[in-house]
LUMFI-514876 format. One record per atom (N, C-alpha, C): x, z, y; residue in three letters. Coordinates in pm, whole numbers, plus 32768, in hexadecimal, padded with zeros to 4 digits. Each point is the difference from the previous one (the first is absolute). Layout:
BEGIN
XZYala/...
This chain:
BEGIN
64BF4D4E13B2unk/80667FB67FF3unk/7F9D7FB77F5Aunk/7FD47F4F8038unk/7FD17FE07FD7unk/801C7FD17F72unk/7FF97FE77F62unk/803080017F67unk/80297F758026unk/80887FE97FCDunk/801A7F3E7FCBunk/7FD27FDC7F9Funk/7FCD7F788006unk/7FCF7FD77FBDunk/807B7FA27F6Dunk/7FE280127F9Cunk/80187FC17FBCunk/7FCC7FAE7F96unk/80567FAF7FCCunk/7FB37FCD7FBDunk/807C7FE37F7Funk/7F7780017F56unk/803780417F91unk/7FF47F7B7FD7unk/80537FCA7FAEunk/80437F6B7FA9unk/7FF17FF87F7Aunk/7F687FBA7FFFunk/7FEF80337F42unk/80507F4F7FCCunk/8007801C7F8Eunk/80537F427FD5unk/7FB27FE57F8Bunk/7F76806C7FCAunk/7FAD7FE77F50unk/7F8C7FF08040unk/7F947FCB7FB8unk/7FB480027FF9unk/7F9780428017unk/807080557F8Funk/7F6F80707F85unk/803C80908093unk/80787FE98040unk/80088068808Funk/7F9780178049unk/800D7F668049unk/7F9F7FD1806Bunk/7F65803C7FD8unk/7FFB7FEC7F93unk/7F6180167FC3unk/7FF2808E7FFDunk/806D80587FC9unk/7FC4807B7FF1unk/8001804D80B5unk/80537FE3803Cunk/8017802780AEunk/7F6C7FF48039unk/7FED7F4A7FBFunk/7F888025805Eunk/7F78801F7FE1unk/7FFC80167F6Eunk/7F8480517F97unk/7FE5809A8059unk/808C802B8014unk/801D80B18030unk/7FDE7FEB808Funk/7FF37FAC803Aunk/7FF87FFC8080unk/7F5A7FEC8014unk/7FBC7FB07FC4unk/7F6A7FE08019unk/7FDE80767F6Funk/804C807C7FE5unk/7F94805E7FA6unk/7FE88082808Eunk/80767FFC805Bunk/804780628083unk/7FB67FF3806Bunk/7FB37F808000unk/7FEB7FBC8083unk/7F747F728015unk/7FB980338083unk/7F8F7F6B7FD0unk/80407F948067unk/805880238035unk/80447F948051unk/7FFF7F827FB7unk/80047F808038unk/80067F837FD8unk/808E7FFB7FF7unk/80487F607F7Funk/80617FE6801Aunk/80257F73801Eunk/804C7FF58010unk/800B7F8B8064unk/808F7FC57FE1unk/80187F677FF1unk/80427FBB7FC0unk/80527FB78038unk/80787FED8037unk/80687F72801Bunk/805A7FA57F88unk/7FD47FE47FDCunk/804D7F817FD1unk/804C7FA6802Aunk/807C7FF97FD0unk/80777FA78046unk/805B7FEC7FB6unk/80787F90801Dunk/804F7FD07FB0unk/80A28069803Eunk/7FD1802C8066unk/8075806E8020unk/80447FB480A3unk/803D7FFC8006unk/80757FF18081unk/7F888028807Eunk/80018046800Funk/7F888000804Eunk/80437FF280AEunk/7F9E7FF5805Bunk/80128009807Funk/7F63803A8023unk/7FDE8012809Dunk/7FC7805C8042unk/7F707FA57F97unk/7FA87FA28032unk/7FBD7FA07FC2unk/7FD380627F66unk/8066802C7F90unk/7FF9806F7FC3unk/7FB880808025unk/807F801C8040unk/7FD48080804Eunk/7F5F800D8057unk/7FD57FCA8027unk/7FA27FBF8042unk/7F6880097F9Bunk/80367FD67F7Funk/7FA0802E7F83unk/7FDA80817FD4unk/8091802E7FD4unk/7FFF8094802Cunk/7FD3805F804Dunk/800B7FD7805Bunk/7FC9808B8062unk/7F4780098033unk/7FD57F487FDFunk/7F827FFB8008unk/7FB480737F4Dunk/80297FC57FA4unk/7FFD80537F7Aunk/802380A3801Cunk/80678021804Aunk/7FC2806B8019unk/7FC1802F8045unk/7FD77FD2806Funk/7F6B8036805Eunk/7F897FEA7F95unk/7FE77FCF7FB2unk/7FA27FE67F89unk/7FF380647F95unk/806380037FB8unk/803080507F89unk/8065808B7FE6unk/7FC8803B7FB8unk/803B808B7FF2unk/807D80137FB3unk/80277F987FE0unk/805480017F72unk/80217F1D801Aunk/80647FC7801Aunk/80267F89802Cunk/806A7FDE7FA9unk/80487F977F93unk/801F7FE97FC9unk/80317F737FF9unk/8079800F7FFEunk/80407F4E8045unk/80487FDC7F64unk/7FF17F797FBDunk/80437FEA7FDBunk/80767F6F8013unk/807580027FE4unk/805E7FB98020unk/80587FAA7F38unk/7FB57FB88027unk/80187FAC7F7Eunk/80467F5D7FEEunk/804B7FD1802Funk/80127F657FDDunk/7FA47FD27FBFunk/7FCD7FA07FE5unk/7F8B7FD17F61unk/802C7F787FCAunk/8042800D7FAAunk/80627F8A7FA4unk/7F967F627FFAunk/7F4E80587FEDunk/7FD27FB28005unk/7FB67F96805Funk/803580538088unk/7FAE7F798060unk/80737FB38029unk/80847FCE7FD6unk/804F7FC88030unk/801A7F967FA3unk/80077F8D8043unk/80097F627FA9unk/808980087FB4unk/803C7FAB7FB8unk/8048800B7FCFunk/809F7FE48070unk/7FD37FD88064unk/805E7F9E806Eunk/7FFF806D8053unk/7FD1807E8008unk/7FD2801E806Bunk/8030807E7FEDunk/8035808B8085unk/8056807A7FF7unk/7FEB806A802Cunk/7FB07FE67F47unk/801C80A07FDDunk/807980357FEAunk/80767FEC7FD2unk/806F80298017unk/8023804C8089unk/7FF87F7B8047unk/804F8003808Eunk/7F9C8058805Funk/7F7E803B7FC5unk/7FBE80528063unk/800B806B8023unk/80447FF1807Eunk/801180AB8053unk/7F9180517FBAunk/80B080667FD0unk/7FBA809D8004unk/8046806B8018unk/7FD6804F8023unk/8050806B8054unk/7FB4808F7FD7unk/802B801E7F9Eunk/7FA9809D7FD7unk/7FEC8062804Aunk/808F8033805Funk/7FFE805F8060unk/7FA27FC28057unk/805A7FDC8031unk/7FB17FE380A7unk/7F627FE37FD4unk/7FE57FBE7F8Cunk/7F3B80127FE5unk/80098047800Aunk/8050807C7F8Bunk/7FC680B48020unk/7FDE80358065unk/805C7FEF8070unk/7FF5804E809Aunk/7F827FCC806Eunk/800F7F497FBFunk/7F607FFF806Aunk/7F8B80357FB4unk/80107FFF7F6Eunk/7F96802F7FB7unk/7FC0809C803Dunk/808180657FD3unk/7FE9807C8058unk/7FD38005809Eunk/80497FCA804Cunk/7FD97FD48084unk/7F537FD98017unk/7FDA7FEA7FC6unk/7F7E7FAA7FF8unk/7F91805B7FBEunk/803E80607FDDunk/7FB6804F7FBDunk/7FF47FEC7F56unk/801D7FC27F95unk/7FF0800F7F7Funk/800B80467FDAunk/7FBE80377F82unk/7FD880977FA3unk/80627FBE7F9Cunk/7FD57F8A7FC0unk/80497FE57F6Funk/80057F41802Aunk/8096802D7FC8unk/804F7F597FF9unk/80107FF67F67unk/7FC17F747FADunk/80077FD27F8Funk/805F7FA77FF5unk/808F80217FB3unk/80357F73803Dunk/8048800A7F2Aunk/7F997FBE7FB7unk/80047FBB7F98unk/80727F917FE2unk/802880177F7Eunk/80597F797FDBunk/7FB27FA47FCEunk/803F7F7A7FEAunk/7FB87FBB7FC5unk/7FDD7FF57F5Bunk/805880458008unk/7FE780597F47unk/7F7980197FDDunk/7FF18064809Dunk/7FBC80837FF6unk/7F677F9E8026unk/7FE77FBB805Funk/7F707FC08008unk/802B7F787F69unk/804980257FE0unk/7FE47F217F81unk/8087807E7FC4unk/7FB580587F7Aunk/80407FFA7F7Aunk/80307FC37FB3unk/7FA27F7F800Bunk/80197FA87F9Dunk/7F957F61801Funk/80467FB17FF5unk/7FB97F538059unk/7F59801A801Aunk/7FD1800F8074unk/7F6B80017FEAunk/7FD37F8E7FCAunk/7F5380567FD6unk/80037F717F9Funk/7F527FF4804Dunk/7FE6802B8050unk/7FA080478070unk/7FE47FDF8065unk/7FEB7FA38068unk/7FF77FC9808Aunk/7FB08024804Funk/7FEC7FE28036unk/7F6680048093unk/7FF37F3B8052unk/7FAD80127FF1unk/80157F408058unk/7F8680238039unk/80087FAB80C4unk/7F9E8045801Cunk/7FD77F428041unk/7FC27FD87FC7unk/7FB87F6E8018unk/7FBA7FE480CBunk/7FD47F9C7FEEunk/7FFD8004809Eunk/8033801A80A9unk/804080407FCFunk/80278043809Aunk/80E77FDE7FC7unk/7FF77FB57F8Eunk/80A67FEE7FE6unk/80497FA28009unk/7F837F87800Funk/80497F8F7FE6unk/80507FC68085unk/7FB5803F8087unk/80567FC38058unk/807F80578048unk/80127FBD8071unk/805D805D8016unk/807F80377FD4unk/805B805F7FF0unk/804B80437FC5unk/7FD77FC77F4Bunk/7F787FFD7FC9unk/7FFA800E7F82unk/80107F8C7FB7unk/7FDD7F648072unk/80667F7F7FEAunk/80557FF37FD3unk/805C803480ABunk/8088800A8019unk/8061804D7F79unk/7FC3808C7FC3unk/802E804B7FDEunk/7FC47FEF7F4Dunk/7FFA7FAB7FAFunk/7F93801D7F8Dunk/803B80657F99unk/7FBD8059800Cunk/7FE8808D7F74unk/8000805A807Aunk/7FFB8007805Cunk/80508077805Dunk/7F7A805E8029unk/7FB97FC67FF8unk/7F738071801Bunk/7FAF80307F77unk/803F7FBF7F8Aunk/7FC980337F87unk/807B80A77FE0unk/80957FD1804Bunk/805680497FFBunk/7FBF8080804Cunk/7FD88005807Aunk/7FE58056807Funk/7F89801E7FE5unk/7F947FD07FAFunk/7F8E802F7FE2unk/802480AE7F7Funk/80237FA87FA1unk/805D804E7F83unk/802B8096801Cunk/80597FF68055unk/8016807B8010unk/7FD0804F8081unk/7FA27FC0804Bunk/7F97805A803Aunk/7FC280437FA4unk/7FD57FCA7FE5unk/7FAC801C7F71unk/8010806D7FB3unk/805C80097FF1unk/805380487FA1unk/8010806E804Cunk/80567FE78071unk/800E8086807Funk/7F8B803F8025unk/7F657FD48014unk/7F95802A802Funk/7FF9804D7F87unk/80027FF07F78unk/7FDC80437F5Cunk/804C80838024unk/806E7FF17FEBunk/807680477FFDunk/7FE080AC809Funk/7FE97FC18075unk/7FFC806B8057unk/7F6E8024800Aunk/7FA87F77800Dunk/7F5A80587FFDunk/7FC680148087unk/80467FCA805Dunk/7FF0800E80A7unk/7F6C80137FF2unk/7FE68060806Eunk/7F7E7FD68083unk/80247F9B8039unk/80227FD7802Eunk/80167F948066unk/80E07FD37FE5unk/7FF87F42802Eunk/80527FF37FD7unk/80207F8B808Eunk/8091803E804Bunk/80167FA98083unk/806A7F7D8007unk/7FDD7F898032unk/801B7FA77FF4unk/800E7FB5806Eunk/807D7FB5805Eunk/803B7FCF8062unk/7FA57FA37FF2unk/7FDD7F89804Bunk/7FBC7F808035unk/806C7FBD802Bunk/80417FCE7FC7unk/80A37FBD8017unk/7FCC7FAF7FB4unk/801580417F6Funk/7FB47FB97F96unk/7F7880027FE6unk/7F937F878096unk/7F9880007FB8unk/7FB97FC87F7Cunk/80507FB47FEDunk/7FEC7FA17F56unk/7FF3807B7FB5unk/807080787FE2unk/8013805C7F8Aunk/7F6C809C8030unk/7FF57FE5807Aunk/7F99805E8013unk/7F8B7FD07FD1unk/7FDD7F718021unk/7F777FDD7FA6unk/80217FFE7F74unk/804F7FC37FB2unk/7FF280037F46unk/800980BA7FD7unk/802E80318044unk/7FE980A07FEFunk/7F91801D800Funk/7FC18009806Funk/7F6A80268006unk/7FAA7F967FC0unk/80117F998009unk/7FAC7F947F75unk/7FF1805B7F72unk/809180137FABunk/803B80507FA8unk/7F8F80B57FDBunk/801A80238093unk/7FCC80697FFFunk/7F637FD47FD3unk/7FDC7FDE807Aunk/7F407FEB7FCBunk/7FE17FB47F57unk/80607FA88011unk/7FC97FDC7F8Eunk/802D803F7F68unk/8035806A7FFCunk/801680557FAFunk/7FE3809E7FF9unk/7FCE80188084unk/7FA980587FF9unk/8053809A8054unk/80A37FDF800Funk/802880787FF8unk/7FD180528045unk/800B807D7FE4unk/7FF2806880B0unk/80608021803Funk/80217F9E806Eunk/80278027806Dunk/7FE17F8D806Cunk/8059803C8056unk/7FA87FD48092unk/808C7FA08039unk/802B7F817FEAunk/803C7FC9806Cunk/80228017808Aunk/805480238063unk/800B8014807Aunk/803B7F9B8022unk/7FDC7FAC806Eunk/805A7F9D8032unk/80178038806Eunk/80B67FBF8029unk/802880408089unk/80747FA98020unk/7FDF801C8089unk/80127F9C804Aunk/80BE7F94801Dunk/803C7FAF7FD9unk/80787FAC7FFBunk/806280628096unk/804C80407FE5unk/806B802E804Eunk/80607FC08030unk/80037FB68084unk/80777FA78040unk/8053805F8029unk/80747FB58019unk/809380198056unk/7FC280028075unk/806A7FFB8062unk/7FAA80018086unk/80037F7D8053unk/803D7FA77FA7unk/80047F8B803Funk/7F9C7F847F99unk/7FBA807A7FB8unk/7F927FC07FC1unk/80107FBE7F53unk/80757FE77FFEunk/80207FE47F82unk/7FA680917F5Aunk/7FCA7FD47FAAunk/7FE780647F9Bunk/8049803D7FE7unk/800580597FBBunk/804D80527FFAunk/7FF27FDA7F38unk/80A480107FE1unk/7FDD7FC97F72unk/807D802D7FC8unk/800A80097F7Dunk/808980447FCFunk/80847F7A7FCBunk/7F947FAB800Dunk/806E7F7E803Aunk/80527FAA8038unk/7FEB80918097unk/80237FA8807Eunk/807B80108005unk/804880697FA9unk/806B801C8011unk/80557F997FC3unk/7FCB7FA97FB7unk/80317F617F97unk/804F7F9F80A8unk/7F998010807Aunk/7FF87F898055unk/80C280358033unk/80097F868044unk/80787FE4806Eunk/7FBC805D8062unk/806D7FD6807Dunk/7FEE80228087unk/7FA87F6F7FFAunk/800B7F938004unk/7FBD7F9A8042unk/7F777FF07F92unk/800780037F6Bunk/7F8C7FFF7FDDunk/7FB88074801Eunk/800D80558067unk/7F9F80A0800Dunk/7FB27FBF809Dunk/804A7FD38037unk/7FEE7FA6806Bunk/7F907FAE8018unk/80227FB17FB3unk/7FB07F8F7FCCunk/7F7680177F99unk/7FFB80987FC5unk/7FBF801E7F8Bunk/7F4480108098unk/804180378068unk/7F7980258061unk/7FBF7FA88029unk/7FD97F647FCFunk/7FC37FA67FFEunk/7F7B80317FC6unk/8018803C7F8Dunk/7FA8801C7F96unk/7F6B804E8073unk/806880498036unk/7F77806A8052unk/7FC17FBB806Funk/80557F9B8023unk/7FF27FC580A6unk/7FAC7F997FF3unk/80087FC27F5Funk/7F9C7F8E7FE3unk/7F4E80467FBDunk/800480AB7FD8unk/7FA17FEB8004unk/7FE7805A8061unk/801C803A8040unk/8006801D8097unk/7F947F9D8059unk/801A7F7F7FD3unk/7FF17F628064unk/7F7D7FFF7FA2unk/7FED80237F66unk/7F6C7FE77FE5unk/7F90804D8013unk/8012806A803Cunk/7FC38051802Aunk/7FD27FF58051unk/80207FED8055unk/801E7FC680A7unk/7F787F8B7FDFunk/80507F947FB7unk/7F6D7F987FDFunk/7FBA80167FF9unk/8007807B7F89unk/7F5980207FCEunk/7FA580338068unk/804D80448027unk/7FB8804B8096unk/7F817FCC8023unk/802C7F68804Eunk/7FDF7F838020unk/7FAA7FC47FC7unk/7FDC800C7F9Aunk/7FDB7F827FBEunk/7F58803D7FB1unk/7FB07F8E8031unk/7F7580107FA1unk/7FF880057F84unk/80637FAB7FDAunk/7FD87FD67F5Cunk/80B17FF17FF4unk/803680107F91unk/8064802C7FDBunk/80217F847F81unk/80397FBB803Aunk/80537F937F82unk/808280197FCBunk/8010801A7F74unk/805280387FC1unk/808C7F978020unk/7FDD7F6D7FE3unk/805D7FBB801Cunk/804680148079unk/7FCD80168060unk/802D801C808Eunk/806B806F800Aunk/7FAC80727FAEunk/809080767FEEunk/804A7FF27FC6unk/7FF47FBA7FAAunk/808F7FEA7F93unk/806B7F848022unk/7FD07FBC808Cunk/80477F948050unk/8038805C807Dunk/7FC2804A8034unk/804180798065unk/807680487FE7unk/7FC3803C7F71unk/805D80607FDBunk/80937FDE7FBDunk/7FD47F5B7FB2unk/808F7FC67FB6unk/80717FC2807Dunk/7F8F7FCC80BEunk/80767FD68001unk/8044804C8093unk/7FE680838001unk/804080568012unk/805D80477F8Eunk/7FDE7FED7FBFunk/8083803C7F6Aunk/80667FA07FECunk/7FD87F798054unk/80617FA27FE9unk/80577FF18050unk/7FDA803D8064unk/80817FBF8064unk/805F8080800Cunk/8000806F7F9Funk/807D802A7FAAunk/803E7FD57FCBunk/80997FBE7FFEunk/80387FB77FE4unk/802D80127F56unk/800480BB7FCCunk/7FF0800A7FA6unk/7F94803A7FA6unk/7F9E7FD48021unk/7F7E80277FD3unk/7FF17FA07F95unk/801280407F82unk/7F967F567F98unk/7FA0807C7F9Bunk/7F587FA1805Aunk/7FB4802B7FE0unk/7FC47FE87F57unk/7FE3805A8001unk/7FBF802D7F37unk/7F717FD87FFCunk/7FA280658090unk/7F867FDD8012unk/7FF3800F8061unk/7F6B7FBE8050unk/7FCF8066804Eunk/7F637FCF8007unk/7FD280577FDAunk/7F747FFD7FC3unk/7F8D8046806Cunk/7F977FD07FFBunk/7F7C80398053unk/7F8380207F6Eunk/7FD580377FEDunk/7FA6803D7F7Funk/7F7A80688069unk/7FA880247F80unk/7FB3807C803Dunk/805C805A7FACunk/7FD880978037unk/803680547FDAunk/7F9380857FEFunk/7FDF80357F95unk/808E80157F85unk/7FCA7F8C7F5Bunk/7FEC7FA28038unk/7FC07FB27F6Aunk/80517F9A8013unk/80637FE1808Dunk/80757F857FD6unk/7FD37F9A7FEBunk/7F797FE88039unk/7FEC7F7B7FDEunk/7FF57FB08047unk/80247F2B8033unk/80167FD9802Eunk/7F687FDB8065unk/80217FD58064unk/7F787FE0806Aunk/80457F938057unk/7FA77F878046unk/80197FE18054unk/7FDA80068091unk/7F7380218024unk/800980668062unk/7FB7805A7FF6unk/80218055803Dunk/7FEF80A07FECunk/7F5280568031unk/7FAD80177FB7unk/7F7D80458071unk/8048806C8043unk/7FAF803C8059unk/801280558048unk/8026807E7FD6unk/7FD3802B7FB7unk/7FF9805F7FCCunk/806C80027F83unk/803D7FC87FD1unk/805E80087FA6unk/806880568008unk/805D80467FD2unk/805A80437FFBunk/805E7F787FD6unk/80787FE68045unk/80657FA57FA6unk/80A98030801Dunk/80467FF87FA7unk/80807FF48018unk/80807F9E7FEBunk/802A801D8064unk/80757F608017unk/807680397FF3unk/80467FE37F6Cunk/807580307FBEunk/80617FA77FBDunk/807780348058unk/80B47F9B7FC8unk/8050802D7FBCunk/80327FAB7FB4unk/806380277FBDunk/806C7F898073unk/808280377FE1unk/80607FB78040unk/809D804F7FDBunk/80687FA67FE4unk/8096804D8003unk/80597F9F8020unk/80698078804Aunk/803D7FD88048unk/8094803A7FB7unk/803A7F7E7FDBunk/8056801D7FA1unk/7FC07FEF7F6Eunk/805A80AE800Aunk/7FA980157F61unk/7F95806F7FEEunk/7FC98044805Dunk/7FB980528029unk/7F687FB47FF6unk/7FB380337FA5unk/7F6C7FDE804Funk/7FEA804D8036unk/7F89800A8052unk/7FD8802A8079unk/7F477FEB7FE3unk/7FA4806D7FFFunk/7F717FBD7FEBunk/7FB7805E8087unk/7FA27FCE8046unk/7FD18037806Aunk/7F567FF67FFEunk/7FAA802E8057unk/7F787FDF8005unk/7FA98055805Dunk/7FBB7FC08018unk/7F778015807Dunk/7F8680207FBEunk/7FCD80348006unk/7F7E801E7FCAunk/7FAA801C8078unk/7F997FAD8011unk/7FC980288096unk/7F5E7F987FBBunk/7FA380918047unk/7F617FBE802Dunk/7FC67FD48026unk/7FE87F8A7FE3unk/7FC97F928069unk/7F4F7FE58031unk/805D8012808Funk/7F568027803Funk/7FFF7FC08079unk/7F867FF08058unk/80077FD68077unk/804C806F8065unk/
């Protein structure tokens, strides 16, 4: 009879470091890390399963980071369900779950922050000033605490991945960032912890996001040279067919440098990124594709 996998929950940095140190002393296998803000879904589970396939010890963090929320954003309202999170983590094979309090992560007002330029000025960085400073700071702290060999991030937030990759490169952090594909519901909606906020009508109309990106992908496949304006117009016009959709941005940029282009050379990787509000719920999605003949 197979042993039942159980997770160990730790709440302090000191205990987490001690347990990881003990593992490293007794094993030559690698440590994989999946940082999250909790309210786990199948997208998070897929990151954990990938980490389990590649690592001897899998660490999951669950921490709703106040630094990355603006003054009028949903920090207090952000969905939380620790009991369900632990069930998902256990089923997906996590070994250690780090669930610190805000006081544990920030015992005093923080005076040192991490700011990444160049890839943060557009998209969510423009819409949410200071957001990526908060993301880079907490991910830097977590990477220093866990010191994993690999860290696994979903590509639904492609800008976040670009920011973290840039930070890791610039600061010579000894970790490999592993990009993992966006997981979607059967009807195409990207999995997100914020999907729970959507009303039935909003949920149905939110499908225009993936539909618009699919249209863009089909358009790209037929073109010799890609016009960013044509892509933005195509995606925007389809999203506007949903009466409840309130577009924050639709942009086509190079990836991962996140720079604008007019017409894309055939060798470029580009991202078409969208952020759209349905009622009070802001959703993001993207398509990353290699432009080639």
